[in-house]
VMD Tcl script that draws the C-alpha trace (Angstrom):
set ca {
  {0.00 0.00 0.00}
  {1.23 3.43 -0.85}
  {1.46 6.29 1.59}
  {-1.48 8.08 -0.10}
  {-3.79 5.06 0.33}
  {-2.84 4.79 3.99}
  {-3.64 8.46 4.53}
  {-7.01 8.09 2.76}
  {-7.88 5.08 4.94}
  {-6.90 6.99 8.08}
  {-9.06 9.97 7.08}
  {-12.04 7.72 6.32}
  {-11.57 5.99 9.69}
  {-11.47 9.30 11.57}
  {-14.55 10.60 9.73}
  {-16.42 7.38 10.55}
  {-15.44 7.54 14.24}
  {-16.46 11.20 14.56}
  {-19.76 10.48 12.79}
  {-20.49 7.58 15.13}
  {-19.77 9.69 18.23}
  {-21.87 12.62 17.01}
  {-24.75 10.30 16.10}
  {-24.65 8.78 19.57}
  {-24.59 12.20 21.24}
  {-27.47 13.62 19.18}
  {-29.64 10.50 19.45}
  {-28.87 9.87 23.10}
  {-31.77 11.32 25.04}
  {-32.60 10.16 28.53}
  {-36.00 11.70 29.07}
  {-34.38 14.70 30.72}
  {-36.49 17.83 30.94}
  {-33.89 20.52 30.35}
  {-36.01 23.24 31.96}
  {-35.95 21.77 35.45}
  {-33.47 18.87 35.26}
  {-36.13 16.18 35.71}
  {-35.71 12.66 34.38}
  {-39.03 10.92 33.65}
  {-39.67 7.21 33.27}
  {-42.81 5.22 32.78}
  {-43.62 1.65 33.70}
  {-45.92 0.05 31.15}
  {-47.66 -3.33 31.36}
  {-50.01 -4.75 28.72}
  {-49.73 -1.41 26.84}
  {-51.08 0.47 29.86}
  {-48.98 3.06 31.72}
  {-48.98 1.99 35.37}
  {-46.57 4.60 36.71}
  {-44.99 7.80 35.41}
  {-42.19 8.84 37.71}
  {-39.79 11.78 38.00}
  {-36.59 9.98 39.05}
  {-34.99 13.24 40.15}
  {-37.72 13.61 42.80}
  {-38.17 9.95 43.80}
  {-36.89 8.59 47.11}
  {-35.00 5.29 47.19}
  {-37.56 2.47 47.30}
  {-38.54 -0.91 45.91}
  {-42.06 -1.82 44.85}
  {-43.68 -4.80 43.16}
  {-45.59 -4.81 39.88}
  {-47.97 -7.78 39.64}
  {-48.68 -9.37 36.26}
  {-52.06 -10.70 35.18}
  {-50.64 -14.24 35.07}
  {-49.72 -14.08 38.76}
  {-46.07 -13.23 38.12}
  {-44.25 -10.20 39.47}
  {-41.34 -7.81 38.97}
  {-39.66 -5.85 41.75}
  {-38.73 -2.33 40.62}
  {-35.98 -0.54 42.51}
  {-35.30 3.20 42.51}
  {-31.94 4.01 44.05}
  {-29.82 7.14 43.68}
  {-32.30 8.51 41.10}
  {-31.84 5.46 38.85}
  {-34.33 2.67 38.13}
  {-33.93 -1.06 37.54}
  {-35.78 -4.35 37.80}
  {-34.13 -5.89 40.86}
  {-36.00 -9.22 40.97}
  {-38.63 -11.14 39.04}
  {-40.19 -14.58 38.96}
  {-39.81 -14.98 35.17}
  {-37.70 -17.93 34.03}
  {-34.79 -16.14 32.31}
  {-34.39 -12.96 34.43}
  {-33.35 -10.95 31.35}
  {-35.06 -7.88 32.81}
  {-32.97 -8.17 35.99}
  {-29.76 -8.75 34.01}
  {-30.35 -5.51 32.06}
  {-29.37 -3.56 35.15}
  {-30.04 0.17 35.44}
  {-32.07 1.94 32.75}
  {-29.54 4.12 30.91}
  {-30.59 4.74 27.31}
  {-33.86 5.87 25.75}
  {-33.50 3.48 22.85}
  {-32.81 0.46 25.14}
  {-35.68 0.00 27.64}
  {-35.87 -2.73 30.24}
  {-38.33 -5.36 29.01}
  {-39.81 -8.43 30.67}
  {-41.55 -10.39 27.92}
  {-43.22 -13.02 30.15}
  {-44.93 -10.28 32.20}
  {-45.38 -7.82 29.29}
  {-43.56 -5.13 31.30}
  {-41.55 -2.20 29.93}
  {-39.54 0.34 31.90}
  {-38.54 3.25 29.66}
  {-37.68 6.93 29.59}
  {-40.48 9.26 28.53}
  {-41.27 12.92 28.06}
  {-41.77 14.95 31.22}
  {-45.16 15.68 32.67}
  {-47.51 14.69 35.43}
  {-48.74 11.18 36.03}
}
mol new
graphics top color blue
foreach p $ca { graphics top sphere $p radius 0.5 }
foreach p [lrange $ca 0 end-1] q [lrange $ca 1 end] { graphics top cylinder $p $q radius 0.2 }
display resetview
């Protein structure tokens, strides 16, 4: 490979990396209301919003969401972050997801039809 080809490949690589970072930054939204610094999440089950919470105002707590099939998910809010801390589903994928971090990657429990996701600000 000639020196010119190597330089072209390096430039293309840098442009790609910068594009990827900028795309992530512009698409990365965490439900934050920039006016008052609130971070809103909603807990949805069977396409029905059960809870709409402002994590910046929530105290540390754990509560249980019961499913129609008798199953359950324990939701934990700690240090203004939310996660599914325990569940009786067979694979525990929702628990393994950990803390909700990205708008485009919600916490989902398929057996209990539960979704924990960021949302736009507003009252419950």
